[in-house]
C-alpha positions as CSV (number, residue, x, y, z in Angstrom):
1,X,-5.3,3.0,13.9
2,X,-3.3,-0.1,13.3
3,X,-5.8,-2.2,15.2
4,X,-8.6,-0.8,13.1
5,X,-6.7,-1.6,9.9
6,X,-6.1,-5.2,11.0
7,X,-9.7,-5.6,12.3
8,X,-11.3,-4.5,9.1
9,X,-9.0,-6.5,6.8
10,X,-8.4,-10.1,5.9
11,X,-4.7,-9.7,6.5
12,X,-3.1,-11.8,9.2
13,X,-1.7,-10.2,12.3
14,X,1.8,-11.2,11.3
15,X,1.7,-8.2,8.9
16,X,1.2,-5.6,11.6
17,X,4.3,-3.9,10.5
18,X,2.9,-3.0,7.1
19,X,-0.3,-1.7,8.8
20,X,1.8,0.4,11.1
21,X,3.8,1.8,8.2
22,X,0.6,2.8,6.4
23,X,-0.8,4.4,9.5
24,X,2.4,6.4,10.1
25,X,2.5,7.4,6.4
26,X,-1.1,8.7,6.6
27,X,-0.6,10.5,9.9
28,X,2.5,12.2,8.6
29,X,0.5,13.6,5.6
30,X,-2.4,15.0,7.7
31,X,-2.6,18.5,9.2
32,X,-1.4,19.0,12.7
33,X,-3.7,21.2,14.8
34,X,-0.9,23.0,16.7
35,X,1.2,24.0,13.7
36,X,-1.6,24.0,11.1
37,X,0.7,22.2,8.6
38,X,1.5,18.6,7.9
39,X,4.7,17.0,9.5
40,X,5.7,16.1,5.9
41,X,5.7,19.8,4.9
42,X,7.5,20.8,8.1
43,X,10.3,18.3,7.4
44,X,10.7,18.6,3.6
45,X,9.3,22.1,2.9
46,X,7.0,20.8,0.2
47,X,3.3,20.1,0.3
48,X,2.1,16.6,1.2
49,X,-0.2,14.5,-1.0
50,X,-2.0,11.2,-0.3
51,X,-2.7,10.4,-4.0
52,X,-0.4,7.4,-3.9
53,X,-2.0,5.9,-0.8
54,X,-4.9,3.4,-1.2
55,X,-7.2,1.7,1.1
56,X,-5.4,-0.8,3.4
57,X,-6.1,-4.4,2.4
58,X,-8.1,-3.5,-0.8
59,X,-7.9,-6.0,-3.6
60,X,-5.4,-5.3,-6.4
61,X,-4.2,-7.0,-9.5
62,X,-0.6,-7.0,-10.5
63,X,1.1,-8.1,-13.8
64,X,2.6,-11.5,-13.8
65,X,6.2,-10.9,-15.1
66,X,7.8,-14.2,-14.1
67,X,5.7,-16.9,-15.8
68,X,5.5,-17.6,-19.4
69,X,1.8,-17.2,-20.2
70,X,-0.3,-17.6,-23.3
71,X,-2.2,-14.8,-24.9
72,X,-5.4,-16.1,-23.5
73,X,-4.1,-17.2,-20.1
74,X,-4.1,-15.3,-16.8
75,X,-1.7,-12.4,-17.0
76,X,-2.3,-11.0,-13.5
77,X,-2.0,-12.1,-9.9
78,X,-4.7,-11.2,-7.4
79,X,-3.2,-9.5,-4.4
80,X,-4.0,-7.5,-1.2
81,X,-2.7,-3.9,-0.9
82,X,-0.5,-3.3,2.1
83,X,1.3,0.0,1.9
84,X,3.3,2.3,-0.4
85,X,6.9,1.2,-0.7
86,X,9.2,3.0,1.6
87,X,11.5,4.8,-0.9
88,X,9.4,5.3,-4.0
89,X,5.8,6.7,-4.1
90,X,5.0,5.0,-7.4
91,X,5.7,1.5,-6.0
92,X,3.5,-0.4,-3.6
93,X,3.8,-3.4,-1.3
94,X,1.3,-6.2,-2.1
95,X,0.6,-9.6,-0.6
96,X,0.0,-12.1,-3.3
97,X,-3.1,-14.2,-2.6
98,X,-1.9,-17.4,-4.1
99,X,1.7,-17.6,-2.8
100,X,1.3,-15.4,0.3
101,X,4.5,-13.5,-0.6
102,X,5.0,-9.8,-0.1
103,X,6.2,-8.1,-3.3
104,X,7.0,-4.5,-4.3
105,X,5.7,-3.4,-7.7
106,X,4.4,-0.5,-9.7
107,X,2.3,-2.6,-12.3
108,X,-1.0,-2.5,-10.3
109,X,-4.7,-2.0,-10.9
110,X,-6.6,-1.3,-7.6
111,X,-10.1,-2.3,-6.9
112,X,-11.1,-0.1,-3.9
């Protein structure tokens, strides 16, 4: 699954860890054929949802908080979606296209 994510994306192989994390996250939220429930529900006793997971390496736009920008200037960075952040479902890891930095943010618009 990780190889498929990396083969279909424009992300470099150095970010294989984020692809692995996304694959594990998706697999833990899918039904197991032997127990007929998700591993997530088995561990936490609550139903699993994949609403917060988006397509690996899809284009996203995140709000530019750090630079002083004019009202007519660019207020967003273009980025590539990597995975949900590890501790919070409402935050996501993104790779900024211009600086090649990995950031965690919740101010995102996805273009899947």
